[in-house]
C-alpha positions as CSV (number, residue, x, y, z in Angstrom):
1,M,0.1,0.0,0.0
2,E,2.7,2.5,1.0
3,F,4.9,1.6,-2.2
4,G,1.7,2.2,-4.3
5,Q,0.9,5.8,-2.8
6,K,4.5,7.3,-3.2
7,P,4.0,7.5,-7.0
8,K,0.6,9.4,-6.5
9,Q,2.0,12.1,-4.0
10,S,5.2,12.8,-6.1
11,R,2.9,13.4,-9.3
12,R,0.8,15.9,-7.0
13,M,3.8,17.3,-6.0
14,I,5.1,17.8,-9.5
15,G,1.9,19.0,-10.6
16,I,1.7,21.8,-8.0
17,G,5.3,22.5,-8.8
18,S,4.5,23.0,-12.4
19,V,1.6,25.3,-11.8
20,I,3.7,27.6,-9.3
21,V,6.4,27.4,-12.0
22,F,4.0,28.3,-14.7
23,H,2.4,31.2,-12.8
24,A,6.0,32.2,-11.6
25,V,6.9,32.5,-15.4
26,L,3.8,34.1,-16.3
27,I,4.1,36.6,-13.7
28,W,7.6,37.1,-14.7
29,A,6.7,37.5,-18.2
30,L,4.1,40.2,-17.6
31,V,6.1,42.2,-15.2
32,Y,9.3,42.1,-17.4
33,G,7.1,42.5,-20.8
34,L,5.5,45.5,-19.3
35,A,8.4,47.0,-18.0
36,R,10.2,46.5,-21.0
37,K,7.4,47.8,-23.3
38,A,7.2,51.0,-20.7
39,I,11.0,51.4,-21.3
40,E,11.0,51.0,-25.1
41,L,7.8,52.6,-25.9
42,P,7.7,56.0,-24.3
43,P,4.9,58.0,-25.0
44,P,5.2,60.2,-28.0
45,P,6.0,63.9,-27.3
46,I,2.9,66.0,-27.3
47,E,3.4,68.4,-30.2
48,T,2.0,72.0,-29.7
49,K,1.3,74.2,-32.6
50,I,0.7,78.1,-32.6
51,I,-2.5,78.5,-34.4
52,K,-2.3,82.3,-35.9
53,E,-5.4,84.1,-35.3
54,V,-7.0,84.6,-38.7
55,T,-8.1,88.4,-39.0
56,P,-11.0,89.0,-41.1
57,P,-9.7,90.8,-44.3
58,D,-10.1,94.7,-44.0
59,K,-13.4,96.2,-45.2
60,P,-13.1,98.6,-48.2
61,P,-13.7,102.1,-47.1
62,P,-17.2,103.3,-47.8
63,P,-17.7,105.1,-51.1
64,P,-17.6,109.0,-50.3
65,P,-21.1,110.6,-50.4
66,P,-22.1,112.1,-53.5
67,K,-21.5,115.8,-54.0
68,L,-24.7,117.8,-54.0
69,E,-24.4,120.7,-56.1
70,T,-26.3,123.6,-54.7
71,P,-29.2,125.0,-56.6
72,P,-28.6,128.5,-57.8
73,P,-30.8,131.0,-56.1
74,P,-34.1,131.5,-57.7
75,F,-34.1,134.5,-60.0
76,V,-36.2,137.4,-58.5
77,P,-36.5,140.1,-61.1
78,P,-35.6,143.6,-59.8
79,P,-38.9,145.7,-59.1
80,E,-39.7,148.1,-61.8
81,I,-39.5,151.6,-60.6
82,N,-40.7,154.6,-62.8
83,I,-39.1,158.0,-62.1
84,A,-40.8,161.1,-63.3
85,T,-38.5,163.1,-65.2
86,P,-39.1,167.0,-65.1
87,P,-39.6,168.4,-68.6
88,S,-36.3,169.5,-69.9
89,T,-35.7,173.3,-70.6
90,N,-33.3,174.4,-73.0
91,T,-30.7,176.4,-71.7
92,I,-27.8,178.2,-73.8
93,T,-24.6,178.6,-71.9
94,V,-22.3,181.0,-73.3
95,Q,-18.4,180.6,-72.5
96,D,-16.2,183.7,-72.6
97,K,-13.2,182.6,-74.2
98,A,-10.0,184.5,-73.6
99,P,-8.1,185.3,-76.6
100,T,-4.9,183.3,-76.9
101,P,-1.8,185.2,-76.6
102,P,0.5,185.3,-79.7
103,P,3.4,182.8,-79.5
104,R,6.5,184.0,-77.7
105,P,9.4,184.2,-79.7
106,A,12.2,181.6,-79.2
107,P,15.1,182.6,-77.2
108,K,18.0,183.6,-79.1
109,A,20.8,181.3,-78.6
110,P,23.8,183.0,-76.9
111,P,26.3,183.9,-79.3
112,S,29.5,181.4,-80.1
113,F,32.9,182.4,-81.7
114,P,35.6,180.0,-82.4
115,L,39.2,180.7,-81.5
116,K,40.9,182.8,-83.9
117,V,44.8,182.6,-83.5
118,T,46.6,185.2,-85.6
119,G,50.0,186.9,-85.3
120,K,48.5,190.5,-85.1
121,G,49.8,191.9,-82.0
122,C,52.5,189.3,-81.3
123,R,56.1,190.0,-81.0
124,A,58.1,188.1,-83.8
125,P,60.3,185.3,-82.8
126,E,64.0,186.0,-82.5
127,Y,65.8,184.4,-85.4
128,P,68.7,182.5,-83.7
129,P,72.1,183.8,-84.9
130,I,73.7,180.5,-85.2
131,S,70.8,179.6,-87.6
132,Q,71.4,182.5,-89.8
133,R,75.2,182.0,-89.9
134,L,74.3,178.3,-90.9
135,G,71.5,179.5,-93.5
136,E,68.8,177.5,-91.5
137,E,65.3,178.4,-93.0
138,G,61.7,176.9,-92.7
139,S,58.4,176.8,-91.3
140,V,57.1,175.7,-88.1
141,V,53.5,175.2,-87.0
142,L,52.4,175.4,-83.5
143,Q,49.4,174.2,-81.6
144,L,48.7,177.0,-78.8
145,K,46.1,176.3,-76.1
146,V,44.3,179.8,-75.1
147,G,42.4,180.0,-71.9
148,V,39.3,182.1,-70.8
149,D,41.7,185.1,-70.1
150,G,43.2,185.1,-73.7
151,R,46.7,183.9,-72.5
152,V,48.4,180.6,-73.9
153,T,48.5,177.9,-71.2
154,D,50.0,175.3,-73.2
155,S,51.8,174.7,-76.6
156,K,53.3,172.0,-78.8
157,I,54.8,171.7,-82.2
158,Q,52.3,170.5,-84.9
159,S,54.9,170.6,-87.8
160,S,58.5,171.2,-87.5
161,S,60.7,173.6,-89.6
162,G,63.2,170.6,-89.9
163,Y,65.6,172.6,-87.2
164,P,65.1,172.2,-83.4
165,R,66.4,175.6,-83.0
166,L,64.0,177.2,-85.2
167,D,61.2,175.6,-83.4
168,E,62.0,176.1,-79.9
169,A,62.6,180.0,-81.0
170,A,59.0,180.1,-82.3
171,R,57.3,178.2,-79.5
172,K,59.0,180.6,-76.8
173,A,58.0,183.8,-78.5
174,L,54.4,182.8,-79.7
175,S,53.6,181.3,-76.3
176,L,53.8,185.0,-75.0
177,C,51.0,186.1,-77.2
178,Q,47.4,187.0,-76.1
179,F,44.5,186.1,-78.1
180,Q,40.5,186.5,-78.0
181,P,39.4,183.1,-76.3
182,A,36.7,181.1,-77.8
183,I,33.1,181.7,-76.8
184,V,30.5,178.7,-76.7
185,D,27.0,179.4,-75.4
186,G,27.9,183.0,-74.4
187,Q,30.8,181.7,-72.1
188,K,34.4,182.0,-72.7
189,V,35.9,178.5,-72.8
190,P,39.6,177.1,-73.3
191,A,40.3,175.8,-76.8
192,W,43.3,174.7,-79.2
193,G,44.5,177.0,-82.3
194,A,47.1,176.4,-84.7
195,L,49.5,179.3,-85.7
196,K,52.5,179.1,-88.5
197,Y,55.7,181.0,-88.3
198,T,58.3,181.1,-91.3
199,F,62.0,181.8,-90.6
200,R,63.3,183.3,-93.9
201,S,66.8,185.0,-93.7
202,E,67.1,188.4,-95.8
């Protein structure tokens, strides 16, 4: 009897042990699998997006109000005014016109006289003795400036005689002459005049 019960108990123990082992393996598989899944499969990150606020398009501005032309003021005809005019009387007016005086004669222009340079009243130039010995002869033309008092204020040789001694002798002598000054519009004025003198040996 005892020999026959041992195999029965060992089978039971084996069955119980296998059940325990199966549960242990199942628990371990669940725990290990879930833990690995939890490690390997982390939750996906949460993506955040900024959503732009959609603004409605601007409304077009309202059309300007129509311009209303002001109507012209009503035409009011002016009142008719009748003015009684007095009867016209014919009057004759006489204007005494003074006789027009005769035109005045134009004033006479003051006299004007040009400068006249002549040898009258002048002392003749002295003939240089050396020129006489050498036989120097010729005519010299002088330009003389006569002032308002008739005296010569300046002189210069216009045409030479060909001999400087004769020219200078004539200039010195004729510059001492006195002439009638020129008159323009009734007033004496300085003026230039020409005077010719000839040296001739006798």
